N, C-alpha and C positions, 0 to 999 in steps of 0.2 A: 602773399602781396600781389594782386590785377595790377597793373599798369596802362596808367591807357598816355598817349601822345595825340594832341589834334592839333590842325593848324587852320583856318579860315579868312579868308582877305576882305574886308570889311570895306563901301564907298563910303568912309565919315572919316574926318580928323580923329585923332589917336587920344586928345580928348573928349571928344563923343562919344567914339567907344569905350576910351576906361571908365569916365561919369555912367553910362550907362550900367556898367559891370558894379558899378560900388552902391545901385539900387539894391540891394538883397531882396524886397517885396514882391519886386517884378519879377522874379524869377520861371515864375511859373507859367508866364505869357509863352513863352521859350524854350524853357525846360520841360519835356514832357516827361518826366518821372516826379519830378516835383509838384505835392499838390499843395505847400505852403510854406515860406520860411518867414520868420516873425523874430526881426531886429532886438535883440534886448539891449545893448546899446551900441559907445561905436567899434568894441571889439569884438562881438557876442552875435552869434545868430541860432535860434531853435531853427530844427528843419524840416517835415516832413513830407518823404517819398512812399510814393506807393509802384511799384514794377512787376504785373501782374497779382496774384494775388499775397505777394510780402512786401506789409508796411513795414516802413523802419521810422526812427525818430530821434534824430543829434543833435547835439548840440554843437556848434563848433566856434572856435576864436580865429580872429583871422595873426597872424603872426611877423605877416608883413605887410607892407604898404608904404606902395610908392608913389604920388600920382604920376596916372601918364605909361610906369612902366612895368607896375605888376601888385599881384593882389594874392597874399600866400594865405591856409588855414590848415588847423589841423584839428580834427575832432575832439572831443573830451576822452572820450573811450582810445582813443587812437585808432583809429579802423579804417580813418577815412583824412585824408590831404589832396594838398592839390596846391597846385601855382598858374596864375594866368599870367600871362608875359603880353604886352602891349607893342607894337612896333610901327615904327611909323614909315610907312615906304613914300608919301610924298603926303602933301598937303592936302587930301582931299579923299586919300589911303591908306588902310593900320591893317595888319599881320595880328590877329588874338592867336593867341597857340594855349589851351586848357594842357596840363601834366597834373593825372590823377592817379593816386594810390589806393587801393581801398582792401580791402580782405572779405570774401564772398565767403559767404554762407547758407549751410546745407547746399545738398547737391545740386537742386535749380539752378545757382549763384555758381556755383564748382564749375558748371559743364558750358551757363556762357558763358561764362567768363573766356574759357578755355577755348570757346570757337570762336572767341572775337564778339557777341554780341551788342558789348560794353562799349567798345568801339566803334559800330555801326549807331551806335546811341545817340554816344557823345561825338560825332560826325552828324550824325545829323539836328543834336540840335544845335551846332555851331553855328549849322545853314541856317534854322531857325532864330537865332539871336540876329546872325547878317538881316533875314529879309524884315526881323521886328527893329532894326534900328534904323535901318538903309527905307523904310518906308517913312517913318516918322519926322528921318534925317535932323531929329535930335533927341537931347536926352530927355530920360523923365524925371530927373534930377541927378544931383553930387556929390557927391562928398571928398575934399581934398584932399582930409589928413593924414597925416603922414606917420606907420606903425613902426617899430622894428626899426 
């Protein structure tokens, strides 16, 4: 398993950052390799990702979700899991931390993970999330349910 931990500070209140992160179908706006996410129900999403010529599809279940604190998930095939945590730094600033565990498949993904390309991609995508939410100043929607 490859593991990634990256953090970004965003200049929005914790509830704004959290609320945007619950809008999974908006992820292609700031996650480079996500082609689409379809929300099946409150805790199930279908992901389509493309990295170079490698295309993957997987179903993920939200295993834990607490408003303004965290969202955790695991793919059905258990090749991918993660958690995003939200930390209030001030009334207008939030630290967002992403931890991902995933199983590289094949030579290209294994080498990419070994030399840190996946870490770089997550760092870049968190920066894009920062730009997305700060430029809007407000979330595109919210789901404030509690899971787990």
